C-alpha positions in Angstrom: 99.3 146.8 54.2 100.4 147.2 57.8 104.1 148.0 58.4 105.6 145.5 60.8 108.1 147.2 63.1 108.4 145.2 66.3 110.0 141.8 66.7 108.8 139.4 69.4 110.5 136.3 70.6 108.6 133.7 72.6 109.3 130.1 73.6 106.6 127.5 73.0 106.4 123.9 74.0 106.3 121.3 71.2 102.5 120.8 71.5 101.8 124.5 71.3 103.9 124.9 68.2 102.3 121.9 66.5 98.9 123.4 67.1 100.0 126.8 65.8 101.7 125.3 62.8 98.6 123.1 62.0 96.4 126.2 62.2 98.7 128.1 59.9 98.5 125.3 57.4 94.7 125.2 57.7 94.6 129.0 57.0 97.3 128.8 54.3 99.4 131.4 56.0 102.6 131.7 57.8 103.0 130.9 61.5 103.8 134.6 62.1 100.6 135.7 60.4 98.7 133.2 62.5 100.2 134.5 65.7 99.3 138.1 64.7 95.7 137.0 63.9 95.5 135.3 67.3 96.7 138.4 69.0 94.1 140.5 67.2 91.4 138.1 68.1 92.3 137.8 71.8 93.2 141.4 72.3 90.8 143.0 69.9 89.2 146.4 70.4 87.5 146.6 73.9 84.7 148.7 72.5 83.9 146.1 69.9 84.0 143.4 72.6 81.6 145.4 74.8 79.3 145.9 71.8 79.3 142.2 71.0 78.5 141.4 74.7 75.7 143.9 74.7 74.2 142.6 71.5 74.5 139.0 72.7 72.7 139.9 76.0 70.0 141.8 74.2 69.5 138.9 71.8 68.9 136.6 74.7 66.7 138.9 76.8 64.4 137.1 79.2 61.3 138.5 77.4 62.5 136.4 74.4 61.0 133.3 76.1 64.1 132.0 77.7 62.9 132.8 81.3 65.0 131.4 84.1 67.1 129.3 81.7 69.0 132.4 80.5 72.6 132.1 81.4 74.2 135.6 81.4 77.7 134.3 82.0 77.5 131.9 79.1 76.1 134.7 76.8 79.0 137.0 77.9 81.6 134.2 77.4 80.1 133.6 73.9 80.2 137.3 73.0 83.8 137.7 74.1 85.1 134.6 72.3 83.9 135.4 68.8 
């Protein structure tokens, strides 16, 4: 288990907190654990993000029959938001 050593205080508007609380309930975890998971997801390891982007681009290579319909930006966006 990770040792939690730093405290963070942020202000959220009511709609943000409601979304956060709803997600925490959906995951059956605390709001704090949900915030930590969101941070890990958004600020994950850059090497992993680059690898995901590379794999996504290779999976959608033009020689795979997609031709001009291939959207590199969409593939990168998809890879970085997993």
